[in-house]
C-alpha positions in Angstrom: 3.0 -13.9 96.7 0.4 -11.9 94.9 -2.8 -11.6 97.0 -6.0 -10.8 95.2 -8.8 -9.7 97.6 -12.2 -11.3 97.3 -14.6 -9.2 99.4 -17.3 -11.6 100.5 -20.8 -11.0 101.8 -21.5 -12.8 105.1 -25.0 -13.8 106.2 -25.9 -14.4 109.8 -28.6 -17.0 109.6 -30.9 -17.9 112.5 -32.3 -21.0 111.0 -30.5 -23.9 112.6 -31.6 -26.3 109.9 -30.5 -24.0 107.0 -27.2 -22.4 107.7 -26.6 -21.4 104.1 -29.8 -19.4 103.9 -31.1 -21.4 100.9 -34.6 -20.8 99.7 -37.1 -23.7 99.6 -36.6 -24.3 95.9 -32.8 -24.5 96.4 -33.2 -26.9 99.3 -35.6 -29.1 97.4 -33.3 -29.1 94.3 -30.3 -30.1 96.4 -32.2 -33.0 98.0 -33.5 -34.3 94.6 -30.0 -34.2 93.0 -28.4 -35.6 96.1 -30.8 -38.6 96.3 -30.4 -39.2 92.6 -26.6 -39.2 92.5 -25.4 -40.7 95.8 -26.4 -44.3 95.9 -24.4 -46.2 98.5 -21.8 -48.6 97.1 -20.0 -49.6 100.3 -20.4 -52.6 102.6 -22.2 -51.9 105.9 -20.0 -51.6 109.0 -19.4 -54.4 111.4 -21.3 -54.5 114.7 -19.1 -54.6 117.8 -19.6 -55.4 121.4 -18.3 -52.1 123.0 -17.1 -51.2 126.5 -19.2 -48.0 126.9 -23.0 -47.4 126.9 -25.1 -47.0 123.8 -25.0 -43.6 122.1 -28.0 -41.3 122.6 -28.8 -38.0 120.9 -28.1 -34.6 122.6 -28.5 -31.6 120.4 -27.5 -29.1 123.1 -23.7 -29.5 123.0 -22.8 -26.8 120.5 -24.8 -23.8 119.1 -24.7 -22.5 115.6 -23.3 -18.9 115.5 -22.7 -17.8 111.9 -22.4 -19.0 108.4 -19.5 -17.3 106.5 -19.9 -17.2 102.8 -16.4 -17.8 101.4 -15.6 -18.6 97.8 -13.8 -21.9 96.8 -14.4 -23.9 100.0 -15.1 -27.0 98.1 -12.6 -29.9 98.4 -10.6 -29.9 95.2 -9.9 -33.6 95.4 -11.5 -36.7 96.9 -8.7 -36.8 99.5 -9.0 -33.2 100.4 -11.0 -33.5 103.6 -8.4 -31.9 105.8 -8.0 -28.6 104.0 -9.0 -26.2 106.7 -6.4 -25.1 109.2 -5.6 -22.3 111.7 -2.2 -21.3 113.2 -1.2 -18.7 115.7 -2.3 -15.7 113.6 -5.6 -14.6 115.2 -8.8 -15.2 113.3 -7.0 -16.5 110.1 -8.3 -19.7 108.5 -6.6 -21.2 105.5 -8.0 -23.6 102.8 -6.6 -25.1 99.6 -8.5 -25.1 96.3 -6.6 -26.6 93.3 -3.6 -24.3 92.8 -4.8 -21.6 95.3 -4.7 -21.0 99.0 -7.8 -19.2 100.3 -7.2 -16.9 103.4 -10.3 -16.0 105.5 -10.2 -13.5 108.3 -13.0 -14.4 110.7 -12.9 -11.0 112.4 -13.0 -8.8 109.3 -15.3 -11.2 107.4 -13.0 -10.9 104.4 -11.2 -13.4 102.2 -8.2 -13.3 99.9 -6.6 -15.9 97.7 -3.2 -16.5 96.1 -1.9 -19.0 93.5 0.8 -21.4 94.4 3.2 -23.5 92.3 1.6 -26.9 92.8 -1.8 -28.7 92.6 -2.7 -28.8 96.3 -4.5 -31.6 98.1 -4.4 -30.3 101.7 -2.5 -28.2 104.2 -1.7 -27.7 107.8 -0.6 -24.6 109.8 1.6 -24.5 112.9 2.3 -21.0 114.4 3.1 -19.0 111.2 4.3 -21.9 109.0 2.0 -23.4 106.4 2.7 -26.7 104.8 0.9 -27.7 101.5 0.7 -31.2 100.1 0.9 -31.6 96.4 -0.5 -34.0 93.8 2.9 -34.6 92.2 4.9 -35.5 95.3 5.7 -31.8 96.0 5.7 -30.3 99.5 5.5 -26.5 99.8 6.5 -24.6 103.0 5.3 -21.0 103.4 6.2 -18.5 106.1 3.0 -16.5 106.5 4.8 -13.5 108.1 7.2 -12.8 105.2 5.9 -14.9 102.3 9.1 -16.9 101.9 8.5 -20.2 100.0 10.4 -23.5 100.1 9.4 -26.3 97.7 10.7 -29.8 97.7 9.8 -33.1 95.9 9.7 -35.7 98.7 9.1 -38.8 96.5 10.8 -39.5 93.2 7.8 -41.4 91.7 5.6 -38.3 92.3 3.0 -40.0 94.4 0.0 -37.9 95.6 0.8 -36.7 99.1 -2.6 -37.5 100.7 -2.0 -35.6 103.9 0.5 -33.4 105.7 0.4 -32.3 109.3 2.6 -30.8 112.0 3.3 -32.5 115.3 5.3 -30.2 117.6 8.6 -29.6 115.7 8.0 -32.2 113.1 6.2 -32.5 109.8 4.5 -35.8 108.9 3.4 -36.8 105.4 1.7 -39.9 103.9 1.2 -40.7 100.2 -0.3 -42.9 97.6 2.9 -44.9 97.4 2.4 -46.2 100.9 5.2 -44.0 102.4 4.9 -42.3 105.8 7.7 -39.8 106.4 8.7 -37.5 109.2 10.7 -34.3 108.5 12.6 -31.8 110.6 10.9 -28.8 108.8 13.1 -26.3 110.6 16.2 -27.8 109.2 15.6 -27.8 105.4 13.0 -30.6 105.5 15.5 -33.1 106.7 14.0 -36.6 106.6 14.3 -38.3 110.0 11.9 -41.3 109.6 10.4 -43.3 106.8 8.1 -46.3 106.7 6.6 -48.1 103.7 3.2 -49.8 103.8 1.9 -52.1 101.1 -1.0 -49.8 100.2 -1.8 -46.1 99.9 -1.8 -44.4 103.3 -4.8 -42.0 103.7 -4.0 -40.4 107.1 -1.7 -40.5 110.0 -1.9 -39.3 113.6 0.8 -39.2 116.4 0.5 -39.2 120.2 2.9 -38.0 122.9 4.3 -41.5 123.3 5.7 -41.4 119.8 3.1 -43.9 118.5 1.9 -43.3 115.0 -1.4 -44.6 113.8 -2.4 -44.8 110.2 -5.1 -46.2 107.8 -5.3 -46.5 104.1 -6.5 -48.3 101.0 -6.8 -51.7 102.7 -8.6 -53.1 105.6 -6.9 -52.6 109.0 -5.8 -49.9 111.4 -2.2 -50.0 112.4 -0.1 -48.4 115.1 3.7 -48.0 114.8 6.3 -47.2 117.4 8.3 -44.4 115.7 11.4 -44.9 117.8 11.8 -48.6 116.9 9.9 -48.7 113.6 8.0 -51.7 114.9 4.3 -52.4 114.6 2.6 -52.5 118.0 -1.1 -52.8 117.2 -2.9 -54.2 114.2 -6.7 -53.7 114.6 -9.6 -54.6 112.3 -12.4 -52.0 112.9 -14.0 -51.6 109.4 -15.4 -53.5 106.4 -14.1 -50.9 103.9 -10.9 -48.9 103.5 -9.9 -46.7 106.4 -9.9 -43.0 105.7 -9.2 -41.0 108.9 -7.5 -41.5 112.3 -7.1 -39.3 115.3 -5.6 -39.6 118.8 -7.4 -37.9 121.7 -5.0 -35.0 122.5 -5.6 -35.3 126.2 -5.8 -39.1 126.4 -3.0 -40.5 124.2 -4.3 -44.0 124.5 -7.7 -43.2 122.9 -7.7 -43.6 119.1 -10.6 -42.9 116.7 -10.8 -44.4 113.2 -13.3 -43.8 110.4 -14.0 -45.5 107.1 -15.9 -45.6 103.9 -18.2 -48.1 105.6 -19.8 -45.1 107.4 -18.6 -45.8 110.9 -16.2 -44.5 113.5 -14.6 -46.9 116.0 -12.8 -45.7 119.2 -10.2 -47.8 120.9 -8.4 -47.7 124.2 -5.0 -48.9 123.2 -4.3 -50.1 126.8 -7.0 -52.8 126.2 -7.7 -52.9 122.5 -9.4 -56.3 122.4 -12.9 -54.7 122.3 -13.5 -51.2 121.1 -14.6 -48.5 123.6 -17.3 -47.3 121.3 -18.7 -47.5 117.7 -20.7 -44.8 115.9 -22.6 -45.5 112.7 -23.6 -42.5 110.6 -26.5 -42.0 108.2 -25.4 -43.6 105.0 -22.2 -42.1 103.7 -18.4 -42.5 104.2 -17.0 -40.7 107.1 -13.9 -38.9 105.8 -12.9 -36.7 108.7 -12.5 -37.3 112.4 -11.1 -34.5 114.5 -10.9 -34.1 118.3 -11.5 -30.8 120.1 -8.2 -29.4 121.3 -9.2 -30.1 125.0 -10.3 -33.6 124.1 -13.9 -33.0 125.2 -15.6 -33.8 121.8 -14.9 -35.8 118.7 -16.1 -34.2 115.4 -17.1 -36.7 112.6 -17.9 -35.5 109.1 -19.8 -37.6 106.6 -18.9 -36.9 103.0 -22.2 -35.2 102.5 -25.0 -33.7 104.6 -24.0 -34.6 108.1 -21.5 -33.6 110.8 -21.7 -35.4 114.2 -20.3 -34.2 117.6 -19.6 -37.0 120.0 -19.1 -36.2 123.7 -15.9 -38.1 124.8 -16.6 -38.2 128.5 -18.2 -41.6 128.0 -18.6 -41.4 124.2 -22.4 -41.9 124.8 -24.1 -38.6 123.6 -24.0 -37.3 120.0 -25.2 -34.1 118.3 -26.0 -34.3 114.6 -25.9 -31.3 112.3 -27.5 -31.5 108.9 -26.0 -29.4 106.1 -27.1 -29.0 102.4 -23.8 -29.9 100.8 -20.5 -31.6 101.0 -18.7 -31.5 104.4 -15.0 -31.3 104.3 -12.5 -29.5 106.6 -12.9 -29.1 110.4 -10.7 -26.8 112.5 -10.6 -25.9 116.2 -10.3 -22.2 117.2 -6.7 -21.9 118.6 -7.7 -19.0 120.9 -11.1 -20.3 122.1 -11.4 -24.0 123.0 -15.2 -23.8 123.0 -15.4 -22.8 119.3 -14.9 -24.8 116.1 -15.5 -24.4 112.3 -16.2 -26.7 109.4 -16.4 -26.0 105.7 -19.2 -27.0 103.4 -20.0 -26.6 99.7 -23.0 -27.2 97.4 -24.1 -25.9 94.0 -25.6 -22.8 95.6 -22.6 -21.6 97.6 -19.6 -22.3 99.7 -18.7 -21.3 103.2 -17.6 -22.0 106.8 -20.0 -22.9 109.6 -19.1 -21.5 113.0 -20.3 -23.3 116.2 -19.6 -22.6 119.9 -20.7 -23.8 123.3 
């Protein structure tokens, strides 16, 4: 792997409403272009009777710490909303950008990039192993300690791999062909589970009970039992295609789902008849939902301009962060459970926002 260093200037901004340090003309230009080019084309979300109280605002949950200017933080593809990841190597955050991986060291405030042998959609890191999903059905495994690479085509029809993620000792992929696959990545990417849906699968999530939830390019949120391969829940939370799902890491029965209808719906799978809670964003698809590692908060990113932080104690308080640009990856700090990062990009610059309690 040939690494080309890209020394980046890092600004520490104090303006909580302008992380990127844009001047007034840049902010106004962004707003004008944004309003002109982003008319809503999606159905509005359903309205549910929920089990928990109405959501109220609370802007004190997390504080802005720093904006890190890092080149090429933009999502390379419409599906690339999970391109930010952190493993066991301290302070190292990885991101994909077309045929590159961008490495950013949070401590040294430096970034490097390397080219890879596929057109990447997203990636995930577990310990020192990085998995990269490709646009032509290719999966790339990289050992970050020694640079060893292993590449494999996992579907013969070369479907886009929409997402790849680790769960303990397993690697899970889902693709445009509707396939969900689980691999033993420590044993030559041996396939140990496969399920075919009738539509493209956009995202999957797994809990400790070996239940796999997924959503895709059709209405409905589904939960499979991995051991039996049987469907155990079929839910109907959205009026548009589902885009992201996430299990609460500390309460395996709590499941969040987001959609292009601009809403997030949270279920308790022990009693899924009525949702626990529903959150409706400003006016954009919600393409990323990620729980804090300790389960205390749920991060929800709209495709542009807004990131929301929902307290999961009763799912009743939310903090809204406004950003001048696209919002994409979200990652927890592996070494500090009170810190998280998200990437953003606009015409005037790319970077990573750092927030902490």
